[in-house]
Structure formats: structure tokens, C-alpha cells
FIVO-951007 format. One record per residue (C-alpha): residue number from 1; residue in three letters; x, y, z. Coordinates in steps of 0.2 Angstrom, whole numbers, plus 5000, padded with zeros to 4 digits. Example, Ala and Ser with C-alpha at 12.3 -4.5 7.8 and 13.67 -1.06 7.14 Angstrom:
<rs>
R, 1, ALA, 5062, 4978, 5039 .
R, 2, SER, 5068, 4995, 5036 .
</rs>
This chain:
<rs>
R, 1, UNK, 5146, 4967, 5101 .
R, 2, UNK, 5143, 4975, 5085 .
R, 3, UNK, 5130, 4966, 5074 .
R, 4, UNK, 5137, 4960, 5058 .
R, 5, UNK, 5132, 4971, 5042 .
R, 6, UNK, 5118, 4965, 5027 .
R, 7, UNK, 5115, 4976, 5014 .
R, 8, UNK, 5096, 4973, 5003 .
R, 9, UNK, 5090, 4983, 4988 .
R, 10, UNK, 5077, 4981, 4977 .
R, 11, UNK, 5077, 4984, 4960 .
R, 12, UNK, 5073, 5003, 4953 .
R, 13, UNK, 5055, 5003, 4945 .
R, 14, UNK, 5056, 5013, 4929 .
R, 15, UNK, 5047, 5030, 4932 .
R, 16, UNK, 5035, 5030, 4917 .
R, 17, UNK, 5020, 5026, 4923 .
R, 18, UNK, 5012, 5023, 4942 .
R, 19, UNK, 5017, 5009, 4953 .
R, 20, UNK, 5010, 4992, 4950 .
R, 21, UNK, 5008, 4976, 4962 .
R, 22, UNK, 5023, 4967, 4954 .
R, 23, UNK, 5034, 4980, 4962 .
R, 24, UNK, 5023, 4983, 4978 .
R, 25, UNK, 5027, 4964, 4981 .
R, 26, UNK, 5045, 4964, 4979 .
R, 27, UNK, 5047, 4980, 4991 .
R, 28, UNK, 5035, 4973, 5002 .
R, 29, UNK, 5045, 4957, 5004 .
R, 30, UNK, 5062, 4967, 5003 .
R, 31, UNK, 5054, 4976, 5019 .
R, 32, UNK, 5050, 4960, 5028 .
R, 33, UNK, 5065, 4953, 5027 .
R, 34, UNK, 5076, 4970, 5033 .
R, 35, UNK, 5062, 4969, 5048 .
R, 36, UNK, 5067, 4950, 5052 .
R, 37, UNK, 5086, 4954, 5049 .
R, 38, UNK, 5086, 4968, 5061 .
R, 39, UNK, 5087, 4956, 5075 .
R, 40, UNK, 5103, 4950, 5071 .
R, 41, UNK, 5110, 4961, 5058 .
R, 42, UNK, 5115, 4980, 5055 .
R, 43, UNK, 5104, 4983, 5040 .
R, 44, UNK, 5103, 4994, 5025 .
R, 45, UNK, 5088, 4993, 5015 .
R, 46, UNK, 5088, 5003, 4998 .
R, 47, UNK, 5075, 5006, 4987 .
R, 48, UNK, 5071, 5020, 4972 .
R, 49, UNK, 5067, 5024, 4955 .
R, 50, UNK, 5077, 5024, 4938 .
R, 51, UNK, 5073, 5041, 4928 .
R, 52, UNK, 5083, 5040, 4912 .
R, 53, UNK, 5081, 5033, 4894 .
R, 54, UNK, 5072, 5032, 4879 .
R, 55, UNK, 5054, 5028, 4886 .
R, 56, UNK, 5054, 5041, 4899 .
R, 57, UNK, 5059, 5055, 4887 .
R, 58, UNK, 5046, 5049, 4873 .
R, 59, UNK, 5032, 5050, 4886 .
R, 60, UNK, 5037, 5068, 4894 .
R, 61, UNK, 5037, 5072, 4876 .
R, 62, UNK, 5020, 5065, 4872 .
R, 63, UNK, 5013, 5074, 4886 .
R, 64, UNK, 5022, 5091, 4882 .
R, 65, UNK, 5031, 5089, 4899 .
R, 66, UNK, 5049, 5094, 4905 .
R, 67, UNK, 5056, 5077, 4907 .
R, 68, UNK, 5063, 5081, 4925 .
R, 69, UNK, 5044, 5088, 4931 .
R, 70, UNK, 5037, 5072, 4923 .
R, 71, UNK, 5051, 5061, 4932 .
R, 72, UNK, 5048, 5069, 4948 .
R, 73, UNK, 5030, 5066, 4949 .
R, 74, UNK, 5031, 5048, 4948 .
R, 75, UNK, 5046, 5046, 4958 .
R, 76, UNK, 5033, 5054, 4970 .
R, 77, UNK, 5019, 5042, 4968 .
R, 78, UNK, 5033, 5030, 4970 .
R, 79, UNK, 5038, 5037, 4987 .
R, 80, UNK, 5021, 5039, 4992 .
R, 81, UNK, 5023, 5018, 4993 .
R, 82, UNK, 5032, 5021, 5009 .
R, 83, UNK, 5018, 5026, 5019 .
R, 84, UNK, 5005, 5017, 5011 .
R, 85, UNK, 5014, 5001, 5013 .
R, 86, UNK, 5023, 5005, 5030 .
R, 87, UNK, 5041, 5002, 5023 .
R, 88, UNK, 5057, 5004, 5033 .
R, 89, UNK, 5069, 5006, 5019 .
R, 90, UNK, 5085, 5018, 5023 .
R, 91, UNK, 5088, 5027, 5008 .
R, 92, UNK, 5076, 5030, 4993 .
R, 93, UNK, 5088, 5034, 4978 .
R, 94, UNK, 5082, 5043, 4962 .
R, 95, UNK, 5094, 5040, 4946 .
R, 96, UNK, 5093, 5058, 4943 .
R, 97, UNK, 5102, 5064, 4961 .
R, 98, UNK, 5118, 5073, 4958 .
R, 99, UNK, 5127, 5061, 4968 .
R, 100, UNK, 5120, 5046, 4958 .
R, 101, UNK, 5126, 5055, 4943 .
R, 102, UNK, 5143, 5058, 4949 .
R, 103, UNK, 5146, 5040, 4954 .
R, 104, UNK, 5138, 5034, 4937 .
R, 105, UNK, 5151, 5042, 4927 .
R, 106, UNK, 5167, 5035, 4940 .
R, 107, UNK, 5160, 5018, 4937 .
R, 108, UNK, 5161, 5022, 4919 .
R, 109, UNK, 5177, 5029, 4920 .
R, 110, UNK, 5185, 5015, 4931 .
R, 111, UNK, 5179, 5002, 4919 .
R, 112, UNK, 5188, 5014, 4904 .
R, 113, UNK, 5203, 5014, 4913 .
R, 114, UNK, 5203, 4995, 4914 .
R, 115, UNK, 5202, 4996, 4894 .
R, 116, UNK, 5183, 4989, 4895 .
R, 117, UNK, 5176, 5002, 4885 .
R, 118, UNK, 5178, 5005, 4868 .
R, 119, UNK, 5168, 5014, 4853 .
R, 120, UNK, 5161, 5007, 4838 .
R, 121, UNK, 5147, 5009, 4824 .
R, 122, UNK, 5136, 4996, 4826 .
R, 123, UNK, 5117, 4991, 4817 .
R, 124, UNK, 5105, 4980, 4829 .
R, 125, UNK, 5089, 4976, 4834 .
R, 126, UNK, 5083, 4986, 4849 .
R, 127, UNK, 5068, 4985, 4862 .
R, 128, UNK, 5063, 5000, 4867 .
R, 129, UNK, 5053, 4994, 4881 .
R, 130, UNK, 5068, 4984, 4888 .
R, 131, UNK, 5082, 4996, 4884 .
R, 132, UNK, 5091, 4983, 4876 .
R, 133, UNK, 5099, 4976, 4860 .
R, 134, UNK, 5094, 4958, 4855 .
R, 135, UNK, 5100, 4944, 4844 .
R, 136, UNK, 5089, 4937, 4831 .
R, 137, UNK, 5089, 4921, 4839 .
R, 138, UNK, 5082, 4928, 4854 .
R, 139, UNK, 5066, 4937, 4848 .
R, 140, UNK, 5050, 4929, 4841 .
R, 141, UNK, 5045, 4928, 4822 .
R, 142, UNK, 5045, 4945, 4816 .
R, 143, UNK, 5060, 4951, 4827 .
R, 144, UNK, 5047, 4952, 4842 .
R, 145, UNK, 5051, 4955, 4859 .
R, 146, UNK, 5048, 4942, 4869 .
R, 147, UNK, 5044, 4952, 4885 .
R, 148, UNK, 5036, 4967, 4877 .
R, 149, UNK, 5028, 4957, 4861 .
R, 150, UNK, 5033, 4972, 4850 .
R, 151, UNK, 5044, 4973, 4836 .
R, 152, UNK, 5061, 4979, 4840 .
R, 153, UNK, 5068, 4993, 4829 .
R, 154, UNK, 5083, 4992, 4818 .
R, 155, UNK, 5095, 5004, 4824 .
R, 156, UNK, 5111, 5011, 4816 .
R, 157, UNK, 5123, 5020, 4827 .
R, 158, UNK, 5141, 5023, 4835 .
R, 159, UNK, 5142, 5021, 4853 .
R, 160, UNK, 5151, 5014, 4867 .
R, 161, UNK, 5151, 4995, 4871 .
R, 162, UNK, 5158, 4986, 4887 .
R, 163, UNK, 5168, 4971, 4885 .
R, 164, UNK, 5157, 4958, 4891 .
R, 165, UNK, 5165, 4943, 4882 .
R, 166, UNK, 5181, 4948, 4894 .
R, 167, UNK, 5173, 4941, 4909 .
R, 168, UNK, 5166, 4924, 4901 .
R, 169, UNK, 5177, 4915, 4913 .
R, 170, UNK, 5175, 4926, 4929 .
R, 171, UNK, 5157, 4925, 4927 .
R, 172, UNK, 5157, 4906, 4925 .
R, 173, UNK, 5166, 4905, 4940 .
R, 174, UNK, 5154, 4917, 4949 .
R, 175, UNK, 5138, 4908, 4945 .
R, 176, UNK, 5146, 4893, 4949 .
R, 177, UNK, 5145, 4896, 4966 .
R, 178, UNK, 5128, 4890, 4975 .
R, 179, UNK, 5120, 4902, 4983 .
R, 180, UNK, 5124, 4917, 4971 .
R, 181, UNK, 5105, 4917, 4964 .
R, 182, UNK, 5090, 4910, 4972 .
R, 183, UNK, 5079, 4900, 4966 .
R, 184, UNK, 5094, 4887, 4959 .
R, 185, UNK, 5085, 4885, 4942 .
R, 186, UNK, 5089, 4903, 4939 .
R, 187, UNK, 5107, 4900, 4944 .
R, 188, UNK, 5108, 4887, 4931 .
R, 189, UNK, 5097, 4899, 4918 .
R, 190, UNK, 5111, 4910, 4920 .
R, 191, UNK, 5125, 4897, 4920 .
R, 192, UNK, 5120, 4892, 4905 .
R, 193, UNK, 5118, 4907, 4895 .
R, 194, UNK, 5134, 4912, 4899 .
R, 195, UNK, 5142, 4896, 4892 .
R, 196, UNK, 5134, 4899, 4876 .
R, 197, UNK, 5148, 4913, 4874 .
R, 198, UNK, 5145, 4934, 4878 .
R, 199, UNK, 5144, 4945, 4867 .
R, 200, UNK, 5149, 4964, 4872 .
R, 201, UNK, 5136, 4976, 4876 .
R, 202, UNK, 5132, 4995, 4870 .
R, 203, UNK, 5132, 5007, 4886 .
R, 204, UNK, 5128, 5022, 4878 .
R, 205, UNK, 5117, 5032, 4865 .
R, 206, UNK, 5120, 5046, 4852 .
R, 207, UNK, 5115, 5063, 4860 .
R, 208, UNK, 5105, 5067, 4845 .
R, 209, UNK, 5095, 5052, 4846 .
R, 210, UNK, 5094, 5053, 4866 .
R, 211, UNK, 5099, 5066, 4876 .
R, 212, UNK, 5090, 5061, 4892 .
R, 213, UNK, 5103, 5053, 4901 .
R, 214, UNK, 5119, 5056, 4910 .
R, 215, UNK, 5134, 5061, 4898 .
R, 216, UNK, 5147, 5051, 4895 .
R, 217, UNK, 5164, 5056, 4903 .
R, 218, UNK, 5173, 5064, 4891 .
R, 219, UNK, 5161, 5063, 4876 .
R, 220, UNK, 5146, 5074, 4877 .
R, 221, UNK, 5140, 5068, 4860 .
R, 222, UNK, 5134, 5053, 4870 .
R, 223, UNK, 5123, 5051, 4885 .
R, 224, UNK, 5125, 5034, 4897 .
R, 225, UNK, 5114, 5019, 4891 .
R, 226, UNK, 5101, 5015, 4906 .
R, 227, UNK, 5106, 5001, 4913 .
R, 228, UNK, 5125, 5005, 4916 .
R, 229, UNK, 5117, 5021, 4923 .
R, 230, UNK, 5104, 5012, 4932 .
R, 231, UNK, 5114, 4998, 4939 .
R, 232, UNK, 5125, 5009, 4948 .
R, 233, UNK, 5111, 5014, 4961 .
R, 234, UNK, 5115, 4999, 4971 .
R, 235, UNK, 5135, 5006, 4977 .
R, 236, UNK, 5131, 5025, 4974 .
R, 237, UNK, 5115, 5024, 4987 .
R, 238, UNK, 5130, 5018, 4999 .
R, 239, UNK, 5141, 5034, 4995 .
R, 240, UNK, 5151, 5026, 4983 .
R, 241, UNK, 5164, 5031, 4976 .
R, 242, UNK, 5170, 5042, 4990 .
R, 243, UNK, 5161, 5035, 5004 .
R, 244, UNK, 5165, 5050, 5016 .
R, 245, UNK, 5155, 5040, 5031 .
R, 246, UNK, 5162, 5022, 5028 .
R, 247, UNK, 5144, 5018, 5023 .
R, 248, UNK, 5149, 5007, 5009 .
R, 249, UNK, 5165, 4998, 5017 .
R, 250, UNK, 5154, 4991, 5030 .
R, 251, UNK, 5136, 4987, 5021 .
R, 252, UNK, 5146, 4982, 5003 .
R, 253, UNK, 5162, 4976, 5005 .
R, 254, UNK, 5161, 4972, 5023 .
R, 255, UNK, 5143, 4965, 5023 .
R, 256, UNK, 5133, 4952, 5015 .
R, 257, UNK, 5124, 4960, 4998 .
R, 258, UNK, 5107, 4954, 4993 .
R, 259, UNK, 5098, 4961, 4979 .
R, 260, UNK, 5080, 4956, 4975 .
R, 261, UNK, 5074, 4958, 4958 .
R, 262, UNK, 5062, 4951, 4944 .
R, 263, UNK, 5065, 4934, 4934 .
R, 264, UNK, 5067, 4945, 4918 .
R, 265, UNK, 5082, 4953, 4927 .
R, 266, UNK, 5094, 4939, 4927 .
R, 267, UNK, 5106, 4945, 4912 .
R, 268, UNK, 5106, 4962, 4920 .
R, 269, UNK, 5107, 4959, 4938 .
R, 270, UNK, 5118, 4943, 4937 .
R, 271, UNK, 5128, 4945, 4923 .
R, 272, UNK, 5130, 4962, 4917 .
R, 273, UNK, 5131, 4970, 4932 .
R, 274, UNK, 5143, 4958, 4941 .
R, 275, UNK, 5156, 4959, 4926 .
R, 276, UNK, 5154, 4978, 4928 .
R, 277, UNK, 5159, 4977, 4946 .
R, 278, UNK, 5174, 4966, 4943 .
R, 279, UNK, 5180, 4980, 4930 .
R, 280, UNK, 5180, 4995, 4943 .
R, 281, UNK, 5187, 4983, 4956 .
R, 282, UNK, 5172, 4982, 4966 .
R, 283, UNK, 5166, 4965, 4976 .
R, 284, UNK, 5153, 4955, 4968 .
R, 285, UNK, 5135, 4954, 4975 .
R, 286, UNK, 5132, 4940, 4987 .
R, 287, UNK, 5115, 4934, 4981 .
R, 288, UNK, 5102, 4938, 4969 .
R, 289, UNK, 5084, 4932, 4972 .
R, 290, UNK, 5072, 4933, 4959 .
R, 291, UNK, 5052, 4932, 4958 .
R, 292, UNK, 5040, 4930, 4947 .
R, 293, UNK, 5028, 4939, 4939 .
R, 294, UNK, 5010, 4944, 4945 .
R, 295, UNK, 4995, 4939, 4931 .
R, 296, UNK, 4980, 4943, 4931 .
R, 297, UNK, 4966, 4931, 4924 .
R, 298, UNK, 4978, 4923, 4916 .
R, 299, UNK, 4984, 4938, 4906 .
R, 300, UNK, 4998, 4949, 4909 .
R, 301, UNK, 4994, 4966, 4919 .
R, 302, UNK, 4989, 4979, 4904 .
R, 303, UNK, 4981, 4996, 4905 .
R, 304, UNK, 4974, 4992, 4889 .
R, 305, UNK, 4965, 4976, 4894 .
R, 306, UNK, 4960, 4985, 4910 .
R, 307, UNK, 4966, 4971, 4924 .
R, 308, UNK, 4980, 4981, 4931 .
R, 309, UNK, 4980, 4981, 4949 .
R, 310, UNK, 4985, 4999, 4960 .
R, 311, UNK, 4994, 4993, 4977 .
R, 312, UNK, 4984, 5009, 4983 .
R, 313, UNK, 4969, 5002, 4977 .
R, 314, UNK, 4973, 4987, 4988 .
R, 315, UNK, 4977, 4999, 5003 .
R, 316, UNK, 4960, 5007, 5001 .
R, 317, UNK, 4951, 4991, 5001 .
R, 318, UNK, 4962, 4980, 5013 .
R, 319, UNK, 4971, 4991, 5023 .
R, 320, UNK, 4991, 4991, 5023 .
R, 321, UNK, 4994, 4976, 5034 .
R, 322, UNK, 4981, 4967, 5025 .
R, 323, UNK, 4989, 4972, 5008 .
R, 324, UNK, 5005, 4966, 5015 .
R, 325, UNK, 5000, 4949, 5021 .
R, 326, UNK, 4991, 4945, 5004 .
R, 327, UNK, 5006, 4951, 4994 .
R, 328, UNK, 5017, 4940, 5005 .
R, 329, UNK, 5007, 4924, 5007 .
R, 330, UNK, 4998, 4923, 4993 .
R, 331, UNK, 5010, 4927, 4980 .
R, 332, UNK, 5023, 4914, 4975 .
R, 333, UNK, 5040, 4920, 4980 .
R, 334, UNK, 5048, 4910, 4964 .
R, 335, UNK, 5035, 4907, 4952 .
R, 336, UNK, 5021, 4917, 4943 .
R, 337, UNK, 5006, 4919, 4951 .
R, 338, UNK, 4989, 4924, 4945 .
R, 339, UNK, 4980, 4936, 4955 .
R, 340, UNK, 4962, 4943, 4955 .
R, 341, UNK, 4950, 4953, 4965 .
R, 342, UNK, 4939, 4938, 4968 .
R, 343, UNK, 4955, 4929, 4975 .
R, 344, UNK, 4960, 4944, 4986 .
R, 345, UNK, 4944, 4945, 4993 .
R, 346, UNK, 4942, 4926, 4998 .
R, 347, UNK, 4960, 4927, 5004 .
R, 348, UNK, 4957, 4941, 5015 .
R, 349, UNK, 4941, 4935, 5022 .
R, 350, UNK, 4945, 4918, 5025 .
R, 351, UNK, 4962, 4922, 5034 .
R, 352, UNK, 4961, 4937, 5041 .
R, 353, UNK, 4943, 4942, 5045 .
R, 354, UNK, 4938, 4923, 5049 .
R, 355, UNK, 4954, 4919, 5054 .
R, 356, UNK, 4967, 4928, 5064 .
R, 357, UNK, 4954, 4943, 5066 .
R, 358, UNK, 4941, 4931, 5073 .
R, 359, UNK, 4953, 4922, 5085 .
R, 360, UNK, 4960, 4937, 5094 .
R, 361, UNK, 4945, 4943, 5096 .
R, 362, UNK, 4936, 4927, 5104 .
R, 363, UNK, 4951, 4925, 5116 .
R, 364, UNK, 4953, 4942, 5121 .
R, 365, UNK, 4934, 4944, 5125 .
R, 366, UNK, 4936, 4928, 5135 .
R, 367, UNK, 4950, 4934, 5143 .
R, 368, UNK, 4945, 4952, 5149 .
R, 369, UNK, 4927, 4944, 5155 .
R, 370, UNK, 4935, 4931, 5165 .
R, 371, UNK, 4947, 4942, 5174 .
R, 372, UNK, 4934, 4953, 5178 .
R, 373, UNK, 4922, 4939, 5184 .
R, 374, UNK, 4935, 4928, 5192 .
R, 375, UNK, 4947, 4940, 5200 .
R, 376, UNK, 4943, 4930, 5216 .
R, 377, UNK, 4953, 4915, 5210 .
R, 378, UNK, 4970, 4923, 5211 .
R, 379, UNK, 4987, 4929, 5201 .
R, 380, UNK, 4990, 4911, 5199 .
R, 381, UNK, 4977, 4906, 5189 .
R, 382, UNK, 4980, 4922, 5177 .
R, 383, UNK, 4998, 4921, 5178 .
R, 384, UNK, 5006, 4925, 5159 .
R, 385, UNK, 5022, 4919, 5153 .
R, 386, UNK, 5027, 4929, 5138 .
R, 387, UNK, 5043, 4923, 5130 .
R, 388, UNK, 5055, 4937, 5122 .
R, 389, UNK, 5057, 4937, 5103 .
R, 390, UNK, 5071, 4925, 5103 .
R, 391, UNK, 5064, 4914, 5113 .
R, 392, UNK, 5049, 4913, 5100 .
R, 393, UNK, 5060, 4912, 5086 .
R, 394, UNK, 5072, 4899, 5090 .
R, 395, UNK, 5057, 4887, 5093 .
R, 396, UNK, 5049, 4890, 5076 .
R, 397, UNK, 5061, 4879, 5066 .
R, 398, UNK, 5051, 4879, 5052 .
R, 399, UNK, 5049, 4897, 5051 .
R, 400, UNK, 5065, 4902, 5051 .
R, 401, UNK, 5069, 4889, 5038 .
R, 402, UNK, 5059, 4895, 5027 .
R, 403, UNK, 5064, 4913, 5028 .
R, 404, UNK, 5082, 4908, 5027 .
R, 405, UNK, 5076, 4901, 5009 .
R, 406, UNK, 5068, 4918, 5005 .
R, 407, UNK, 5051, 4909, 5006 .
R, 408, UNK, 5040, 4922, 5017 .
R, 409, UNK, 5024, 4913, 5008 .
R, 410, UNK, 5030, 4897, 5017 .
R, 411, UNK, 5035, 4907, 5034 .
R, 412, UNK, 5018, 4914, 5036 .
R, 413, UNK, 5009, 4897, 5033 .
R, 414, UNK, 5019, 4890, 5047 .
R, 415, UNK, 5011, 4906, 5059 .
R, 416, UNK, 4993, 4903, 5051 .
R, 417, UNK, 4995, 4884, 5057 .
R, 418, UNK, 4997, 4890, 5074 .
R, 419, UNK, 4981, 4904, 5071 .
R, 420, UNK, 4971, 4885, 5066 .
R, 421, UNK, 4977, 4878, 5080 .
R, 422, UNK, 4971, 4891, 5091 .
R, 423, UNK, 4953, 4889, 5083 .
R, 424, UNK, 4954, 4870, 5085 .
R, 425, UNK, 4958, 4871, 5105 .
R, 426, UNK, 4942, 4882, 5107 .
R, 427, UNK, 4932, 4871, 5097 .
R, 428, UNK, 4938, 4854, 5107 .
R, 429, UNK, 4939, 4863, 5124 .
R, 430, UNK, 4924, 4874, 5123 .
R, 431, UNK, 4930, 4887, 5136 .
R, 432, UNK, 4915, 4898, 5135 .
R, 433, UNK, 4905, 4883, 5141 .
R, 434, UNK, 4919, 4876, 5154 .
R, 435, UNK, 4919, 4893, 5164 .
R, 436, UNK, 4901, 4888, 5170 .
R, 437, UNK, 4907, 4871, 5177 .
R, 438, UNK, 4924, 4874, 5181 .
R, 439, UNK, 4931, 4891, 5178 .
R, 440, UNK, 4949, 4888, 5183 .
R, 441, UNK, 4953, 4874, 5171 .
R, 442, UNK, 4944, 4886, 5159 .
R, 443, UNK, 4955, 4901, 5162 .
R, 444, UNK, 4971, 4890, 5162 .
R, 445, UNK, 4966, 4886, 5144 .
R, 446, UNK, 4960, 4904, 5138 .
R, 447, UNK, 4978, 4910, 5148 .
R, 448, UNK, 4986, 4897, 5135 .
R, 449, UNK, 4977, 4903, 5120 .
R, 450, UNK, 4983, 4922, 5124 .
R, 451, UNK, 5002, 4916, 5126 .
R, 452, UNK, 4998, 4909, 5108 .
R, 453, UNK, 4993, 4924, 5103 .
R, 454, UNK, 5008, 4933, 5109 .
R, 455, UNK, 5018, 4920, 5100 .
R, 456, UNK, 5010, 4925, 5084 .
R, 457, UNK, 5011, 4944, 5086 .
R, 458, UNK, 5029, 4942, 5087 .
R, 459, UNK, 5030, 4931, 5071 .
R, 460, UNK, 5020, 4941, 5060 .
R, 461, UNK, 5030, 4957, 5067 .
R, 462, UNK, 5039, 4957, 5050 .
R, 463, UNK, 5025, 4956, 5040 .
R, 464, UNK, 5011, 4964, 5049 .
R, 465, UNK, 5018, 4978, 5060 .
R, 466, UNK, 5004, 4986, 5065 .
R, 467, UNK, 4992, 4971, 5069 .
R, 468, UNK, 5006, 4965, 5080 .
R, 469, UNK, 5007, 4980, 5089 .
R, 470, UNK, 4988, 4980, 5091 .
R, 471, UNK, 4989, 4962, 5098 .
R, 472, UNK, 5002, 4964, 5109 .
R, 473, UNK, 4994, 4980, 5116 .
R, 474, UNK, 4977, 4972, 5118 .
R, 475, UNK, 4985, 4957, 5130 .
R, 476, UNK, 4995, 4970, 5139 .
R, 477, UNK, 4979, 4979, 5141 .
R, 478, UNK, 4969, 4964, 5146 .
R, 479, UNK, 4954, 4972, 5131 .
R, 480, UNK, 4948, 4962, 5116 .
R, 481, UNK, 4953, 4975, 5102 .
R, 482, UNK, 4942, 4983, 5091 .
R, 483, UNK, 4939, 4972, 5074 .
R, 484, UNK, 4956, 4970, 5068 .
R, 485, UNK, 4950, 4968, 5050 .
R, 486, UNK, 4934, 4973, 5044 .
R, 487, UNK, 4921, 4963, 5034 .
R, 488, UNK, 4919, 4968, 5016 .
R, 489, UNK, 4904, 4977, 5011 .
</rs>
């Protein structure tokens, strides 16, 4: 029987700097979900890089670099995350890919044919960082951008607009459906924004002001505004509009579409993008899940402050699986989370070194030595019953509930309850002492602990695939593995 299809995508990070842990957390979340879903679904997992726009052009020009060379470098830095974080994505799309450029022009043409694109002269407050025009009422005093904390520029030019105001009723109906946005309060936030009234938004820039972008079809004097270009990646990665192999039809039109994004993306992902899809005659996104920001020491991460944490530094210090664990367990899935090296060290030592790692080491040390010493007790005492994946998942109800709610942090919390129970069992029964007076009883206890390790290994597999594999292999070989997590020096 063919599995149902599910499509999952991250946002595309802007390639004007190295990867940071905010995006690392988003892409690791997507990877864990993709691994979880593959048990029951045919999954297409997409990520990539956003490579056009004024910020990138300025950065490349400042450094005296060819713009394509500049974006090639940073795209490479993001692609390295695939190996560093053990990501299982199906496609890494770049907005400078020829197929994506063609798709962006195709969606423009479809929206234009519907009458939703028009040209006009415009004067407005523009934030280069956001690549967005703001209303004065949306800005802080002095026309300061609420995201980048810098004054917006007054921009006067003639460019193309998308008729977002025509989709007021449609977007209200779309956003009134529970589940199209998680968490729920973000859906209400989006709905409230739409109900206040929508304004058409600029979707191009004059080439004389910005020449690093996809040309507007039929007007070489204009290039596409970065949002109209970049958002199209979600369908261009599936082969839209040609769809020669049926990938788009299967995963977007025929599957469940899930997008992950940061909380500052609500307007773009759940309002602008949904109106663009409607205009182009393409199905809406089924669900967008929004996460919070990662701060450090109570401040937004900034190179000038010196509190930026690189995912590569995390992997160098803790290892790949430990990094995945730290981001998935200790970064809140929806709220902002403050992360410092001190906290990371505490979590790593308490939950991995002294927690899971210590439990596996103690249990497998006992099991391997007892099976060698007391082999004469026969197979009955040493009988293992290892359930399959579906068996384990069917009994882990709270774990499955949290995953269904996209709360991977609480799902891992459920797993660590099993780790805690294993420690409690050893403390209460002391099999290492009991084995001297009642070896059969001690071995029965340790066998049950090994079975619990096996269940834990299955449950952590989507989150910590390498660690899961090491635990299972150690059980099969009946050997104590090397330390799963090294102590910090």
C-alpha cells in the first residue's frame, strides 16, 4: 500500500553571513520531523538558501567580490550543515538555480494574467534588513525598524505591486481554519493583522537601484523583489510549474504541506505567500509552524556584541548528536529561548554524560559481564524480547501526542523520563550487589533494563540517529560501548 505524501520545508536563510544556531535549530527540527514521519509517510524534505536582494548586493560590493562568487561561498557554508548536523533533506535549493529563476518568472506571469500585478510610482519607508516597506504606524519612534533597530530609508521609485488587498476575504477564511498556523496564538495574530485591512505590496525594484535579482518578465528595467522571488522556492523545488516527474503533484497538490518558519515570518509565509498561491491557482499551505528566537545572555545574538553561537562550534565541542539534542530539547519550540555556553555545558553534562551515557554504560557493563560469568544459567534467564518500532511508538502515547503538536522538546522530555526510571531501578534494586546472592533475579532486572535501553534507542532515533544506532549495536553485540558522550575538559 502506497504511503500518503507529506512535504516539509524550512525557510531559506539569507546568505549574507555564516549559519547561526537559530536556523540550525529550525533545520534540525525539520530533520527530526522528516525522520519521524518516514515511518508512515512518503516525505519530501526541502531546505536551501535565499541569494538575491539588496543586502547581498551591498555586502558583495563592499568586499569587492563578484556577487555570484559571494553567494556561492555562503551557500557552501549552509550546505556544510548537512554533514555537520546529519541532515536527511531531499533537496537543497538555491534561488540562483536556473530552474528556480524560471519558476519565479512563471508565478509572476500567472499572477499578472489574473490581473493581480500592476505598476505605479511609490514613496515609502523601506528597511533593507527586512527587504520590506513599512507603514509609519508599524515602526518605532524615528521610523526605526522593530526587527533590525535601524531607521528605515525613504524610497521613491516606480515599481510593480501585488494586489494583496483583493485577497482580504480569502485570507480571512483561510486563517479562520484551525491548524493552518501553529501555535494557535500566531494564527490569531495573523488573522488580526488581516482584519485590520491589507495593503498591496511592492514586488519589484528598479534595476538602476538594485540589479541583483531575477528580471521581471517583459520589463528589463525591473528586478523581482526578494520576497516574491524567494517564496516561490517552496514549489520550484518540487519541479513546479513543469512537474515532469509528478513530484509537485504528489507532494504539494496531493500531500500535506508543512512549512517551518521564525515568528517574524508570519506576514510573509501565511499572508503574502498564501495570496500569491491563490492568485497563481496553486493549493494553499496546509500548515505553517512558527518558532521563537534564540537569544544569548538576554540579548539578541549580534557579532558586534560578541554573543553569536555558531552551530559548527557546537558540533566541535559536543558532537553532532549532542548538538541536535541540545537544540531540540532545550530550545522552546514556540517561545524565545535564552542560550549561553554555560547553560549548554550544564545540559550536556547533566542529561547526556551523567544521564543517557552513564545509564547505557552501567547497564551494558553489567549485562556483558553477567552473560559471560553466568552463562550456565541458560537461555531462559538471558532471553530478550525486542519490540519493533511500531510497537514502541504505539505504547509511547505522550511522546506521540507531543510530536503531533510539533513540540519536540516535550517529546524528548518523555524519553528522558525513561532514562530517569532506569537510574531509579538500578538505585532501588542494586543488581550489582544482588548478583552475588541471587544471580538469576539480578540478571532478570538487568535484562529488563537492556530492553528499556532498546526502547529508548528507538524513541531517540529521529533526534539522535547516531547515538540510537550505537546503543542498538552495543545491545546486539552484548558489549559496553565506548563513552557515548565525552566529559568536558
